[in-house]
Residue, then its C-alpha position, 0 to 999 in steps of 0.5 A: m921304660i921301667r921294664i928296660q931299666t930293670i933289665r939293665r940293672a939286672t944285667t949290670r949286677a950279673a956282670a959284676g957278680a961274674t967278675l967277682l966269681l972269676s976273681v975269687s976263682a982265680c985265687s981258689d976254687k973252694f968258694l964254689s965247693v958245697t958239702n951236702p951232709n945227706v949224701i954219702d959216697a958208698a965207696t968211702v963207707d966201711p960197713t965192717s967198722g960198724a958191724n956192732t951197730l948193724a948187729l944191734s940194729a938187727q936185734q932191735n928190728y926183731t924186738a920191735m916186730l915181736g910186740l906186733l906179732s904177739v898182738y896179732g897172734g894173740w887175736f888169732t889164738e884168742e889170748v885176747n879179743v879184738s877190741d879194734t875196729f879195723p876190719t883187717r884186724n878183726e880178720f885175725g880174730f875170726r881166722t879168715i885173713s885175706d892175702l890182700n889184708g893191709s895189716l897183714n903186710t904192714d904190721i907183720w910181714a914187712p917188719l918180720s922180713l926186715a928183721v930177717a934181712s937186716a941180720k943177713t946184712v951183718l952175716d954177709l960181711t967179712l969180719p975179723s975172728p969170724t968164729s968168735n965175733l960177737s956181732l956174728a953171734r948176735s946176728a945169727t941168733f936173731r936171724g934164727f928167731s926171725i925165721l923161726q917166727m916166720a915158720t911158725d906164724f906163716c903158712t909159707g915164707s920167703l927169705s930175702s926174695s927167695p922162692e916160696l918156702t915151706t914150713a919145714q924149709m924155714l925151720d931148717s933155715a932157722i936151725a942153721m942160724f941157731d947152729q951158728g949162733i951157738a958156735v960163735g957165741t960160745a967161742n966168743a966166751t964173753a957174758d954176752g956171747v954165752s947168753l946169746a948162745n943159750a938163747a940160740r939153744v932155746g931157739r933151736a930146741r923150739s925149732k926142732l920141736q916144731k919140726g918133730d925132731l923130739a930127741g934133738a929138741a930134748t937134748d938142746a933144752g936139757a943143755v940150757p942152764a938153770g935160771y937162764v932168761y934172755n929179756l928183750r928191752y924196750t924204751d919209752d921214747l916219746s919221739n919213737r915209741n913205735r920202734l923202741g916201745n913195747r907194742v903190746y902196751t901200745f895196743t893196750f893203752d893207746r888203742s884199747a885194741i886188745s882185751v883179755a879173752p875169757f879163758f885167761r880171766v883167771t886169778d893167776p899172777r901170770v895174767p894180771y889184768l884190770p876188769p871193766g870198772v877198775s880199768t879206766l880204758q874203754g874198748q875201741d869197739a865198745v863191744p858188750g861185756g866190757f874191756f879187760q885190760q892186760t897189765k902184764f906189759n904195763s908200760y912202753s918200757a916193759g921188757m919181753r922174754l925171748a928165751s928161758k930155762l922155763e921154756a926149755d923145761y916145757i920143750a923137754a917135757e913135751a918132747t920126751g912125752g909121758n904123763a910123769g914128766q908133764l905132770a911134774l912140771i904142771n904141778a910145779r907151775r901150779s904151786a909156783n903160782g898159787q894153784s892147788p895140785y892138778a886133780g883132773a883126769t890123767d889120761d894122755a889127752s887130759v894131761l896134755r891139755e892141762f900142760f898147754t893150759q899152764r904153758g899158755l899162762d906162763f907165756y901169755l902174749e909172748g908170741k908162742r901160742l900160735a906155734d902151739f896151736r899149729r903143733k898140737p891143735a887139739a891140746v891148746p885150750a879155748i880156741t874156737p873151732a872152725g865154723g863156730a861163732y865169732f864173739k862179735p855180732g855181725y861178723p862171719a863165723v870163725g874160719t879154717q886158717t891155722c896160719y897166716p897167708l903170704p901177703r899178695v904184695e910179696r907174690d906180686n913183687n918177688p921175682n922168684m914167685q912170678 
């Protein structure tokens, strides 16, 4: 009896509600209209109106990714010891990286691919004044740097699900992007446009040097103005440190995962660090020897250099060859950083090794040493040869890899690699 009563009451309420709805509907259909703020009709969106935002987002994708690349490249080329306990990260330290390595995909390949693809989104738009549009200059420049990083760090690559590309093909693609960045940034003529054009010029010089076009590299490097530097900016935003903060600092302070490697524990202002006992941090893996805390990047908001006249000078000196130019730069950098003049052997191999020693100090943890290692493996100091003992006990010997393998997930999901 109670159940029947309940049903009758519900039926009565439903009928009354229906009468109310019909009555309101007769007056207006807006009573039933609901707007979902999370649903956007693509037909109503004009991406060209937000091109500047999209271009800045592409730049930030590269900026966020570079900190990660610097950490992993630092492990791979022994700028820092792997103090992390993750097996996937120690694989970078002893240079035997599986293509199934989760960190390889999640921390490096995926963010790098995003940086490459997001810049292309802007470049594919039909924008006003395409020969001088600042958003196009920015996107071309940062797509160029993203592709260049893929070319130097990975053995092969893929751009937006393209077929597998060789290092030479990726370098050519980077050069084409830098061509556009230089042309459009210069034509834009604003301070931002000209600065992007000079960054692209350094990037193109770096690409040509890596490719072996020494004359082209020297020409581009020589065109970079004195005193030029382009710094990437980071922000200490507690709610979004992974995207906006400097990840080198994250891996230093939050994880205690990067410890300055022995070769770089020198008295030189370019590689500041705190030794064990002075640093309050402990290495995550507690490996004997203690934790040497890098302080070059000493906060989440610490900037990172993208391109500079200093790098251009190194490129020009390497590209033109000869002891005289390299020795001049070596001694200039030693003097600027409190070192006495170089007094070692002056044969080509010895000078080149000292040249890369100074270069390594100047660009410590800036994501450039892996490219140097691939380009001049015999000249880059303090990299354990294949077969040598890994610095941690209980791990395999150092492997033969000189670059990162393409992740298996890319091969499995890229329709052009099936």
